[in-house]
LUMVO-693519 format. One record per residue (C-alpha): residue number from 0; residue in three letters; chain; x, y, z. Coordinates in pm, whole numbers, plus 32768, in hexadecimal, padded with zeros to 4 digits. Example, Ala and Ser with C-alpha at 12.3 -4.5 7.8 and 13.67 -1.06 7.14 Angstrom:
BEGIN
<pt pos="0" code="ALA" unit="A" c1="84CE" c2="7E3E" c3="830C"/>
<pt pos="1" code="SER" unit="A" c1="8557" c2="7F96" c3="82CA"/>
This chain:
BEGIN
<pt pos="0" code="MET" unit="A" c1="0713" c2="D979" c3="150B"/>
<pt pos="1" code="PRO" unit="A" c1="086F" c2="DA1D" c3="14E0"/>
<pt pos="2" code="GLU" unit="A" c1="08C3" c2="DAC7" c3="13B5"/>
<pt pos="3" code="PRO" unit="A" c1="0987" c2="D9FE" c3="12A5"/>
<pt pos="4" code="LYS" unit="A" c1="0ABD" c2="DA88" c3="129E"/>
<pt pos="5" code="ILE" unit="A" c1="0B59" c2="D948" c3="11F6"/>
<pt pos="6" code="ALA" unit="A" c1="0AAA" c2="D8A6" c3="108A"/>
<pt pos="7" code="PHE" unit="A" c1="0B0B" c2="D77F" c3="1006"/>
<pt pos="8" code="ILE" unit="A" c1="0AA2" c2="D747" c3="0E72"/>
<pt pos="9" code="GLY" unit="A" c1="0A77" c2="D5C1" c3="0E56"/>
<pt pos="10" code="GLY" unit="A" c1="0AC7" c2="D53D" c3="0CEA"/>
<pt pos="11" code="SER" unit="A" c1="0A9D" c2="D402" c3="0C25"/>
<pt pos="12" code="GLY" unit="A" c1="09F5" c2="D2E7" c3="0D1D"/>
<pt pos="13" code="LEU" unit="A" c1="09D1" c2="D3C2" c3="0E35"/>
<pt pos="14" code="TYR" unit="A" c1="08A4" c2="D4A6" c3="0E4E"/>
<pt pos="15" code="ASN" unit="A" c1="082D" c2="D4D3" c3="0FCB"/>
<pt pos="16" code="ILE" unit="A" c1="08ED" c2="D475" c3="113F"/>
<pt pos="17" code="ASP" unit="A" c1="08B5" c2="D3C5" c3="1219"/>
<pt pos="18" code="GLY" unit="A" c1="0893" c2="D461" c3="139E"/>
<pt pos="19" code="LEU" unit="A" c1="07EB" c2="D5A1" c3="1373"/>
<pt pos="20" code="GLU" unit="A" c1="0706" c2="D610" c3="1490"/>
<pt pos="21" code="ASP" unit="A" c1="061A" c2="D73F" c3="1464"/>
<pt pos="22" code="ARG" unit="A" c1="05FF" c2="D6E9" c3="12F9"/>
<pt pos="23" code="GLU" unit="A" c1="057B" c2="D80E" c3="1209"/>
<pt pos="24" code="GLU" unit="A" c1="0579" c2="D811" c3="1083"/>
<pt pos="25" code="VAL" unit="A" c1="058D" c2="D965" c3="0FD2"/>
<pt pos="26" code="MET" unit="A" c1="0594" c2="D9F9" c3="0E98"/>
<pt pos="27" code="PRO" unit="A" c1="0636" c2="DB2F" c3="0E8C"/>
<pt pos="28" code="GLU" unit="A" c1="05C3" c2="DC31" c3="0D5B"/>
<pt pos="29" code="THR" unit="A" c1="06F3" c2="DC9D" c3="0CAF"/>
<pt pos="30" code="PRO" unit="A" c1="072F" c2="DD6D" c3="0B7C"/>
<pt pos="31" code="TYR" unit="A" c1="07C0" c2="DC6B" c3="0ADB"/>
<pt pos="32" code="GLY" unit="A" c1="06A1" c2="DB6C" c3="0AFD"/>
<pt pos="33" code="ALA" unit="A" c1="065E" c2="DA72" c3="0BC6"/>
<pt pos="34" code="PRO" unit="A" c1="078A" c2="D961" c3="0C7B"/>
<pt pos="35" code="SER" unit="A" c1="07A2" c2="D81D" c3="0C0F"/>
<pt pos="36" code="ASP" unit="A" c1="06C0" c2="D7C6" c3="0CE6"/>
<pt pos="37" code="SER" unit="A" c1="0648" c2="D825" c3="0E70"/>
<pt pos="38" code="ILE" unit="A" c1="074D" c2="D86A" c3="0F3E"/>
<pt pos="39" code="VAL" unit="A" c1="070E" c2="D790" c3="1096"/>
<pt pos="40" code="MET" unit="A" c1="0769" c2="D847" c3="11C8"/>
<pt pos="41" code="GLY" unit="A" c1="07A8" c2="D7BE" c3="133C"/>
<pt pos="42" code="ALA" unit="A" c1="0870" c2="D769" c3="1454"/>
<pt pos="43" code="LEU" unit="A" c1="098A" c2="D648" c3="146B"/>
<pt pos="44" code="ASP" unit="A" c1="0A1C" c2="D62B" c3="1579"/>
<pt pos="45" code="GLY" unit="A" c1="0983" c2="D77A" c3="1607"/>
<pt pos="46" code="VAL" unit="A" c1="0A4B" c2="D827" c3="14F4"/>
<pt pos="47" code="GLY" unit="A" c1="0953" c2="D8CD" c3="13F0"/>
<pt pos="48" code="VAL" unit="A" c1="09A8" c2="D83F" c3="127E"/>
<pt pos="49" code="ALA" unit="A" c1="091C" c2="D84F" c3="1114"/>
<pt pos="50" code="PHE" unit="A" c1="08FF" c2="D74E" c3="0FF1"/>
<pt pos="51" code="LEU" unit="A" c1="08AB" c2="D776" c3="0EA3"/>
<pt pos="52" code="PRO" unit="A" c1="08D8" c2="D642" c3="0DBB"/>
<pt pos="53" code="ARG" unit="A" c1="0993" c2="D6F5" c3="0C8D"/>
<pt pos="54" code="HIS" unit="A" c1="08DE" c2="D602" c3="0B7D"/>
<pt pos="55" code="GLY" unit="A" c1="078D" c2="D62B" c3="0C39"/>
<pt pos="56" code="LYS" unit="A" c1="06CD" c2="D4F5" c3="0CD3"/>
<pt pos="57" code="GLY" unit="A" c1="06EA" c2="D3D3" c3="0BD4"/>
<pt pos="58" code="HIS" unit="A" c1="0802" c2="D488" c3="0B1D"/>
<pt pos="59" code="ARG" unit="A" c1="0739" c2="D539" c3="0A23"/>
<pt pos="60" code="LEU" unit="A" c1="083E" c2="D649" c3="09DB"/>
<pt pos="61" code="SER" unit="A" c1="0989" c2="D61E" c3="08C8"/>
<pt pos="62" code="PRO" unit="A" c1="0AB8" c2="D6CF" c3="0959"/>
<pt pos="63" code="THR" unit="A" c1="0A7B" c2="D7CD" c3="0824"/>
<pt pos="64" code="GLU" unit="A" c1="091C" c2="D80F" c3="0888"/>
<pt pos="65" code="LEU" unit="A" c1="0955" c2="D845" c3="0A1D"/>
<pt pos="66" code="PRO" unit="A" c1="08EF" c2="D98B" c3="0AAC"/>
<pt pos="67" code="TYR" unit="A" c1="0A12" c2="DA02" c3="0B28"/>
<pt pos="68" code="HIS" unit="A" c1="0A03" c2="DB5E" c3="0B60"/>
<pt pos="69" code="ALA" unit="A" c1="0884" c2="DB03" c3="0BFE"/>
<pt pos="70" code="ASN" unit="A" c1="0920" c2="DA10" c3="0D0D"/>
<pt pos="71" code="ILE" unit="A" c1="0A58" c2="DAE5" c3="0D7C"/>
<pt pos="72" code="TYR" unit="A" c1="097F" c2="DC20" c3="0DBC"/>
<pt pos="73" code="ALA" unit="A" c1="0869" c2="DB6B" c3="0E5E"/>
<pt pos="74" code="LEU" unit="A" c1="096A" c2="DAEE" c3="0F3E"/>
<pt pos="75" code="LYS" unit="A" c1="0A09" c2="DC2E" c3="0F67"/>
<pt pos="76" code="SER" unit="A" c1="08AF" c2="DCBC" c3="0FA0"/>
<pt pos="77" code="LEU" unit="A" c1="0872" c2="DBBD" c3="10CB"/>
<pt pos="78" code="GLY" unit="A" c1="09BF" c2="DC1D" c3="1180"/>
<pt pos="79" code="VAL" unit="A" c1="0A8F" c2="DAF1" c3="1115"/>
<pt pos="80" code="GLU" unit="A" c1="0BFB" c2="DB64" c3="112B"/>
<pt pos="81" code="GLN" unit="A" c1="0C9B" c2="DA16" c3="10EB"/>
<pt pos="82" code="ILE" unit="A" c1="0C4D" c2="D904" c3="0FF8"/>
<pt pos="83" code="ILE" unit="A" c1="0CCF" c2="D7CA" c3="0FD5"/>
<pt pos="84" code="SER" unit="A" c1="0C7A" c2="D70B" c3="0E77"/>
<pt pos="85" code="ILE" unit="A" c1="0C66" c2="D5AE" c3="0E48"/>
<pt pos="86" code="SER" unit="A" c1="0CCC" c2="D527" c3="0CF9"/>
<pt pos="87" code="ALA" unit="A" c1="0D31" c2="D3F6" c3="0C2C"/>
<pt pos="88" code="VAL" unit="A" c1="0E4F" c2="D3F9" c3="0B6D"/>
<pt pos="89" code="GLY" unit="A" c1="0F1D" c2="D343" c3="0A87"/>
<pt pos="90" code="SER" unit="A" c1="108E" c2="D2CC" c3="0AAD"/>
<pt pos="91" code="LEU" unit="A" c1="11AB" c2="D386" c3="09BC"/>
<pt pos="92" code="LYS" unit="A" c1="12EB" c2="D2C9" c3="0AC1"/>
<pt pos="93" code="GLU" unit="A" c1="1329" c2="D141" c3="0B01"/>
<pt pos="94" code="ASP" unit="A" c1="1337" c2="D17B" c3="0C4D"/>
<pt pos="95" code="VAL" unit="A" c1="1201" c2="D226" c3="0C64"/>
<pt pos="96" code="LYS" unit="A" c1="110D" c2="D0F6" c3="0C70"/>
<pt pos="97" code="PRO" unit="A" c1="0FBD" c2="D0CA" c3="0C4E"/>
<pt pos="98" code="LEU" unit="A" c1="0F15" c2="D0F3" c3="0DB0"/>
<pt pos="99" code="ASP" unit="A" c1="100C" c2="D1D8" c3="0E46"/>
<pt pos="100" code="LEU" unit="A" c1="0FB2" c2="D363" c3="0EA7"/>
<pt pos="101" code="MET" unit="A" c1="1068" c2="D483" c3="0E08"/>
<pt pos="102" code="ILE" unit="A" c1="1048" c2="D5CE" c3="0EE5"/>
<pt pos="103" code="PRO" unit="A" c1="10CB" c2="D6AF" c3="0D94"/>
<pt pos="104" code="ASP" unit="A" c1="11A1" c2="D803" c3="0DAC"/>
<pt pos="105" code="GLN" unit="A" c1="119A" c2="D848" c3="0C39"/>
<pt pos="106" code="LEU" unit="A" c1="10A6" c2="D871" c3="0B1E"/>
<pt pos="107" code="ILE" unit="A" c1="10A7" c2="D871" c3="09A1"/>
<pt pos="108" code="ASP" unit="A" c1="0F91" c2="D908" c3="08E4"/>
<pt pos="109" code="ARG" unit="A" c1="0F46" c2="D82D" c3="0790"/>
<pt pos="110" code="THR" unit="A" c1="0DE6" c2="D894" c3="0784"/>
<pt pos="111" code="ARG" unit="A" c1="0D53" c2="D95C" c3="066B"/>
<pt pos="112" code="SER" unit="A" c1="0BCE" c2="D99D" c3="06AF"/>
<pt pos="113" code="ARG" unit="A" c1="0BA8" c2="DA36" c3="080E"/>
<pt pos="114" code="SER" unit="A" c1="0B99" c2="DB92" c3="0870"/>
<pt pos="115" code="ASN" unit="A" c1="0C9C" c2="DBB2" c3="099B"/>
<pt pos="116" code="THR" unit="A" c1="0C7B" c2="DD0A" c3="0A5E"/>
<pt pos="117" code="PHE" unit="A" c1="0B81" c2="DDC0" c3="0B1F"/>
<pt pos="118" code="PHE" unit="A" c1="0BF9" c2="DF19" c3="0A88"/>
<pt pos="119" code="GLY" unit="A" c1="0B97" c2="DFB4" c3="092A"/>
<pt pos="120" code="ASP" unit="A" c1="0A6F" c2="E0AA" c3="08A5"/>
<pt pos="121" code="GLY" unit="A" c1="0B4C" c2="E1D3" c3="0921"/>
<pt pos="122" code="ILE" unit="A" c1="0BF5" c2="E164" c3="0A36"/>
<pt pos="123" code="VAL" unit="A" c1="0D5E" c2="E0DC" c3="0A2E"/>
<pt pos="124" code="ALA" unit="A" c1="0E0D" c2="DFDE" c3="0B41"/>
<pt pos="125" code="HIS" unit="A" c1="0F72" c2="DF4C" c3="0B19"/>
<pt pos="126" code="VAL" unit="A" c1="0F62" c2="DE54" c3="0C65"/>
<pt pos="127" code="GLY" unit="A" c1="10C0" c2="DDAA" c3="0CCA"/>
<pt pos="128" code="PHE" unit="A" c1="1099" c2="DC1B" c3="0C49"/>
<pt pos="129" code="ALA" unit="A" c1="121B" c2="DB89" c3="0C72"/>
<pt pos="130" code="ASP" unit="A" c1="1190" c2="DA85" c3="0D7F"/>
<pt pos="131" code="PRO" unit="A" c1="1043" c2="DA2D" c3="0D2B"/>
<pt pos="132" code="PHE" unit="A" c1="0FF6" c2="D979" c3="0E43"/>
<pt pos="133" code="CYS" unit="A" c1="0FDA" c2="D9E0" c3="0FAE"/>
<pt pos="134" code="PRO" unit="A" c1="1133" c2="D962" c3="103B"/>
<pt pos="135" code="ALA" unit="A" c1="1087" c2="D99F" c3="1193"/>
<pt pos="136" code="LEU" unit="A" c1="0F72" c2="D884" c3="1147"/>
<pt pos="137" code="SER" unit="A" c1="1012" c2="D7D2" c3="1078"/>
<pt pos="138" code="ASP" unit="A" c1="110E" c2="D792" c3="11BF"/>
<pt pos="139" code="VAL" unit="A" c1="0FF7" c2="D730" c3="1282"/>
<pt pos="140" code="LEU" unit="A" c1="0F22" c2="D66D" c3="1181"/>
<pt pos="141" code="ALA" unit="A" c1="1073" c2="D59D" c3="1135"/>
<pt pos="142" code="ARG" unit="A" c1="107E" c2="D56B" c3="12C3"/>
<pt pos="143" code="SER" unit="A" c1="0F27" c2="D4D0" c3="12AC"/>
<pt pos="144" code="ALA" unit="A" c1="0F83" c2="D405" c3="1186"/>
<pt pos="145" code="ALA" unit="A" c1="10C2" c2="D343" c3="1229"/>
<pt pos="146" code="ASP" unit="A" c1="0FF9" c2="D2FB" c3="134C"/>
<pt pos="147" code="GLN" unit="A" c1="0F25" c2="D204" c3="1261"/>
<pt pos="148" code="ASP" unit="A" c1="0FBD" c2="D0BC" c3="11DC"/>
<pt pos="149" code="VAL" unit="A" c1="0FE7" c2="D131" c3="107E"/>
<pt pos="150" code="LYS" unit="A" c1="112D" c2="D1A1" c3="0FCA"/>
<pt pos="151" code="VAL" unit="A" c1="1134" c2="D32F" c3="0FC6"/>
<pt pos="152" code="HIS" unit="A" c1="1210" c2="D42F" c3="0EE0"/>
<pt pos="153" code="ASN" unit="A" c1="1224" c2="D579" c3="0F69"/>
<pt pos="154" code="SER" unit="A" c1="1257" c2="D632" c3="0E42"/>
<pt pos="155" code="GLY" unit="A" c1="122E" c2="D617" c3="0CCB"/>
<pt pos="156" code="THR" unit="A" c1="11E1" c2="D6B1" c3="0B81"/>
<pt pos="157" code="TYR" unit="A" c1="107B" c2="D694" c3="0B29"/>
<pt pos="158" code="VAL" unit="A" c1="104C" c2="D6BD" c3="09A7"/>
<pt pos="159" code="VAL" unit="A" c1="0EBC" c2="D732" c3="096B"/>
<pt pos="160" code="MET" unit="A" c1="0E4B" c2="D6DA" c3="0823"/>
<pt pos="161" code="GLU" unit="A" c1="0CE6" c2="D71E" c3="07C7"/>
<pt pos="162" code="GLY" unit="A" c1="0C4B" c2="D5CE" c3="077A"/>
<pt pos="163" code="PRO" unit="A" c1="0B59" c2="D525" c3="0757"/>
<pt pos="164" code="GLN" unit="A" c1="0C3B" c2="D43F" c3="0687"/>
<pt pos="165" code="PHE" unit="A" c1="0D64" c2="D3B7" c3="0711"/>
<pt pos="166" code="SER" unit="A" c1="0EC4" c2="D430" c3="06B0"/>
<pt pos="167" code="THR" unit="A" c1="0F73" c2="D3BB" c3="0543"/>
<pt pos="168" code="ARG" unit="A" c1="10A3" c2="D2BB" c3="059A"/>
<pt pos="169" code="ALA" unit="A" c1="116A" c2="D3D9" c3="050B"/>
<pt pos="170" code="GLU" unit="A" c1="10C7" c2="D4FB" c3="05ED"/>
<pt pos="171" code="SER" unit="A" c1="111B" c2="D3CD" c3="06F7"/>
<pt pos="172" code="GLU" unit="A" c1="129A" c2="D3BA" c3="06B6"/>
<pt pos="173" code="LEU" unit="A" c1="1279" c2="D54A" c3="068E"/>
<pt pos="174" code="TYR" unit="A" c1="1215" c2="D5AF" c3="07BF"/>
<pt pos="175" code="ARG" unit="A" c1="1307" c2="D48B" c3="0873"/>
<pt pos="176" code="SER" unit="A" c1="1440" c2="D543" c3="07C5"/>
<pt pos="177" code="TRP" unit="A" c1="13C8" c2="D67D" c3="0846"/>
<pt pos="178" code="GLY" unit="A" c1="142A" c2="D5B5" c3="09CD"/>
<pt pos="179" code="ALA" unit="A" c1="1281" c2="D5CA" c3="0A35"/>
<pt pos="180" code="SER" unit="A" c1="1215" c2="D4B5" c3="0B32"/>
<pt pos="181" code="VAL" unit="A" c1="10A6" c2="D4C0" c3="0AF3"/>
<pt pos="182" code="ILE" unit="A" c1="0F84" c2="D507" c3="09CB"/>
<pt pos="183" code="GLY" unit="A" c1="0E09" c2="D56A" c3="0A29"/>
<pt pos="184" code="MET" unit="A" c1="0CFE" c2="D650" c3="09AE"/>
<pt pos="185" code="THR" unit="A" c1="0C71" c2="D758" c3="0AB3"/>
<pt pos="186" code="ALA" unit="A" c1="0D7E" c2="D7C3" c3="0B90"/>
<pt pos="187" code="LEU" unit="A" c1="0D88" c2="D8F8" c3="0A93"/>
<pt pos="188" code="PRO" unit="A" c1="0CD4" c2="DA00" c3="0A64"/>
<pt pos="189" code="GLU" unit="A" c1="0C86" c2="D9AC" c3="0BF5"/>
<pt pos="190" code="ALA" unit="A" c1="0D91" c2="D99A" c3="0C94"/>
<pt pos="191" code="LYS" unit="A" c1="0DE6" c2="DB52" c3="0BE1"/>
<pt pos="192" code="LEU" unit="A" c1="0C8B" c2="DB9C" c3="0C33"/>
<pt pos="193" code="ALA" unit="A" c1="0C9E" c2="DB5C" c3="0DA9"/>
<pt pos="194" code="ARG" unit="A" c1="0DEC" c2="DC34" c3="0DAF"/>
<pt pos="195" code="GLU" unit="A" c1="0D38" c2="DD31" c3="0D20"/>
<pt pos="196" code="ALA" unit="A" c1="0C2B" c2="DD24" c3="0E2C"/>
<pt pos="197" code="GLU" unit="A" c1="0D21" c2="DD07" c3="0F2D"/>
<pt pos="198" code="ILE" unit="A" c1="0CEC" c2="DBB0" c3="0F83"/>
<pt pos="199" code="CYS" unit="A" c1="0E07" c2="DAC6" c3="0FEA"/>
<pt pos="200" code="TYR" unit="A" c1="0E10" c2="D990" c3="0F19"/>
<pt pos="201" code="ALA" unit="A" c1="0E7D" c2="D837" c3="0F42"/>
<pt pos="202" code="THR" unit="A" c1="0E39" c2="D6D6" c3="0E61"/>
<pt pos="203" code="VAL" unit="A" c1="0E33" c2="D550" c3="0EDC"/>
<pt pos="204" code="ALA" unit="A" c1="0EB6" c2="D4C4" c3="0D73"/>
<pt pos="205" code="LEU" unit="A" c1="0DFD" c2="D35A" c3="0D7F"/>
<pt pos="206" code="VAL" unit="A" c1="0EE9" c2="D28F" c3="0C6F"/>
<pt pos="207" code="THR" unit="A" c1="0E10" c2="D1AB" c3="0BC7"/>
<pt pos="208" code="ASP" unit="A" c1="0F01" c2="D12E" c3="0AB6"/>
<pt pos="209" code="TYR" unit="A" c1="1053" c2="D15F" c3="09DC"/>
<pt pos="210" code="ASP" unit="A" c1="0FD1" c2="D23A" c3="08AE"/>
<pt pos="211" code="VAL" unit="A" c1="0FFC" c2="D1C6" c3="074E"/>
<pt pos="212" code="TRP" unit="A" c1="119F" c2="D1D4" c3="0757"/>
<pt pos="213" code="HIS" unit="A" c1="1189" c2="D0B3" c3="0849"/>
<pt pos="214" code="GLN" unit="A" c1="11A9" c2="CF6E" c3="0764"/>
<pt pos="215" code="THR" unit="A" c1="11A9" c2="CE40" c3="0839"/>
<pt pos="216" code="GLU" unit="A" c1="107F" c2="CEA1" c3="08F8"/>
<pt pos="217" code="GLU" unit="A" c1="0F12" c2="CE92" c3="084E"/>
<pt pos="218" code="GLU" unit="A" c1="0EB4" c2="CFE9" c3="0787"/>
<pt pos="219" code="VAL" unit="A" c1="0E0B" c2="D0DC" c3="0852"/>
<pt pos="220" code="SER" unit="A" c1="0C93" c2="D09F" c3="084F"/>
<pt pos="221" code="VAL" unit="A" c1="0B47" c2="D12D" c3="092A"/>
<pt pos="222" code="GLU" unit="A" c1="0B37" c2="CFDB" c3="0996"/>
<pt pos="223" code="VAL" unit="A" c1="0C97" c2="CFCB" c3="0A27"/>
<pt pos="224" code="VAL" unit="A" c1="0C33" c2="D108" c3="0A7F"/>
<pt pos="225" code="ILE" unit="A" c1="0B47" c2="D0D9" c3="0B61"/>
<pt pos="226" code="ALA" unit="A" c1="0BB6" c2="CF7B" c3="0BDD"/>
<pt pos="227" code="TYR" unit="A" c1="0CE9" c2="D051" c3="0C82"/>
<pt pos="228" code="LEU" unit="A" c1="0C06" c2="D191" c3="0CE0"/>
<pt pos="229" code="MET" unit="A" c1="0B1E" c2="D0CE" c3="0DD1"/>
<pt pos="230" code="GLN" unit="A" c1="0C23" c2="D03D" c3="0E65"/>
<pt pos="231" code="ASN" unit="A" c1="0CCA" c2="D1B3" c3="0EC1"/>
<pt pos="232" code="VAL" unit="A" c1="0B80" c2="D231" c3="0F5D"/>
<pt pos="233" code="GLY" unit="A" c1="0BC4" c2="D1CB" c3="1064"/>
<pt pos="234" code="THR" unit="A" c1="0D18" c2="D22C" c3="109D"/>
<pt pos="235" code="SER" unit="A" c1="0C90" c2="D382" c3="1030"/>
<pt pos="236" code="ARG" unit="A" c1="0B5A" c2="D361" c3="113B"/>
<pt pos="237" code="ARG" unit="A" c1="0C5E" c2="D329" c3="1251"/>
<pt pos="238" code="ILE" unit="A" c1="0D4B" c2="D427" c3="11D9"/>
<pt pos="239" code="ILE" unit="A" c1="0C24" c2="D53C" c3="11E0"/>
<pt pos="240" code="ALA" unit="A" c1="0BBF" c2="D4E4" c3="134C"/>
<pt pos="241" code="ASP" unit="A" c1="0D03" c2="D4D1" c3="13FA"/>
<pt pos="242" code="VAL" unit="A" c1="0D78" c2="D64A" c3="132B"/>
<pt pos="243" code="VAL" unit="A" c1="0C42" c2="D744" c3="13B3"/>
<pt pos="244" code="ASN" unit="A" c1="0CF4" c2="D725" c3="14F6"/>
<pt pos="245" code="ARG" unit="A" c1="0E3E" c2="D76E" c3="1458"/>
<pt pos="246" code="ALA" unit="A" c1="0DF9" c2="D890" c3="1385"/>
<pt pos="247" code="PRO" unit="A" c1="0E89" c2="D9C2" c3="13E7"/>
<pt pos="248" code="LYS" unit="A" c1="0D86" c2="DAA4" c3="14C9"/>
<pt pos="249" code="VAL" unit="A" c1="0E39" c2="DBD3" c3="1470"/>
<pt pos="250" code="ARG" unit="A" c1="0EBA" c2="DC23" c3="1300"/>
<pt pos="251" code="ASP" unit="A" c1="0FF2" c2="DCAE" c3="12F9"/>
<pt pos="252" code="CYS" unit="A" c1="106A" c2="DC36" c3="1185"/>
<pt pos="253" code="ALA" unit="A" c1="103E" c2="DD0D" c3="1034"/>
<pt pos="254" code="CYS" unit="A" c1="0F27" c2="DC92" c3="0FC7"/>
<pt pos="255" code="GLU" unit="A" c1="0E6A" c2="DD83" c3="10DE"/>
<pt pos="256" code="SER" unit="A" c1="0EB9" c2="DE9D" c3="1028"/>
<pt pos="257" code="ALA" unit="A" c1="0F18" c2="DE40" c3="0E9F"/>
<pt pos="258" code="LEU" unit="A" c1="0E39" c2="DF65" c3="0E5C"/>
<pt pos="259" code="LYS" unit="A" c1="0EDE" c2="E054" c3="0EF7"/>
<pt pos="260" code="ASN" unit="A" c1="0FA2" c2="E0FF" c3="0DFD"/>
<pt pos="261" code="ALA" unit="A" c1="0F10" c2="E034" c3="0CB0"/>
<pt pos="262" code="ILE" unit="A" c1="0E2F" c2="E128" c3="0C37"/>
<pt pos="263" code="ILE" unit="A" c1="0EE2" c2="E239" c3="0B78"/>
<pt pos="264" code="THR" unit="A" c1="0D73" c2="E2D4" c3="0AB6"/>
<pt pos="265" code="SER" unit="A" c1="0D71" c2="E459" c3="0B6B"/>
<pt pos="266" code="ARG" unit="A" c1="0C14" c2="E43C" c3="0C64"/>
<pt pos="267" code="GLU" unit="A" c1="0B89" c2="E53D" c3="0BA1"/>
<pt pos="268" code="GLN" unit="A" c1="0BA1" c2="E478" c3="0A53"/>
<pt pos="269" code="ILE" unit="A" c1="0AE6" c2="E342" c3="0B0C"/>
<pt pos="270" code="GLN" unit="A" c1="0957" c2="E335" c3="0AB8"/>
<pt pos="271" code="GLU" unit="A" c1="0899" c2="E2ED" c3="0C14"/>
<pt pos="272" code="GLU" unit="A" c1="07DF" c2="E212" c3="0B5E"/>
<pt pos="273" code="THR" unit="A" c1="0913" c2="E144" c3="0B52"/>
<pt pos="274" code="ILE" unit="A" c1="0963" c2="E179" c3="0C8E"/>
<pt pos="275" code="ARG" unit="A" c1="081D" c2="E0E8" c3="0D2C"/>
<pt pos="276" code="LYS" unit="A" c1="084B" c2="DFA0" c3="0C32"/>
<pt pos="277" code="LEU" unit="A" c1="09AC" c2="DF90" c3="0CEF"/>
<pt pos="278" code="GLY" unit="A" c1="0930" c2="DFEC" c3="0E28"/>
<pt pos="279" code="PRO" unit="A" c1="0984" c2="DEB6" c3="0EFB"/>
<pt pos="280" code="LEU" unit="A" c1="0AF8" c2="DECD" c3="0E48"/>
<pt pos="281" code="VAL" unit="A" c1="0B72" c2="E028" c3="0E52"/>
<pt pos="282" code="SER" unit="A" c1="0A94" c2="E0CD" c3="0F5C"/>
<pt pos="283" code="ARG" unit="A" c1="0BAF" c2="E10A" c3="104E"/>
<pt pos="284" code="TYR" unit="A" c1="0C7B" c2="E1AE" c3="0F0E"/>
<pt pos="285" code="LEU" unit="A" c1="0B6D" c2="E293" c3="0E79"/>
């Protein structure tokens, strides 16, 4: 089985992918505990891939409870270089409609209860995050999405809220005033940790509803979200099947060396135990 260079993290409603050959389930040990669920590895059209259901099979984990560190660390330890995230979002703009897809290019962090770095405990790194999604991988994703019979928005700002509750109307209007396009609960710290792990990261945002700002639509609810989500799952499966052969085989983006000049702690000040803990992330540099 080829090494899984590309991984898919499935959000709400997407708990497996079809067509995998030579399937193998693994549960890598990490310093941060277990990932959300077993990681399924296999070959998709001859390409080695991995799949992780973000919320666990049966949707057991809330956005705040997700083991983000363990998930990214586990994928890194398996050799993954590119992650495509599939996420359900609400729309903050009239022209971004339910059942549309968005490939966001920016993030706003409104989470408050999540650790967002692998670093600390005697080692400091300041990683660039001006462009939170890999432009090269996002471009591939946009081209694969465009081949589906859906409306695709190739850029936009994704607000990440804490949840698990939905927004108040005042919050929704605030985010709209900022020019944000969609709102969801899981892109952070996932994207930040992927950048620290030097993994390319891009997102397919599946629009399931207008957020609560939209007075003429029915109020956002789990029932509404699930109904639209199920319609979008089929589209996301087709994108997955297509994108594996379009993803760059050789990376020449900034993600590949994000840590190169980011670790500012003197080498002699870093404990060996800390280096061992972060081994898959920092071994190139320490």
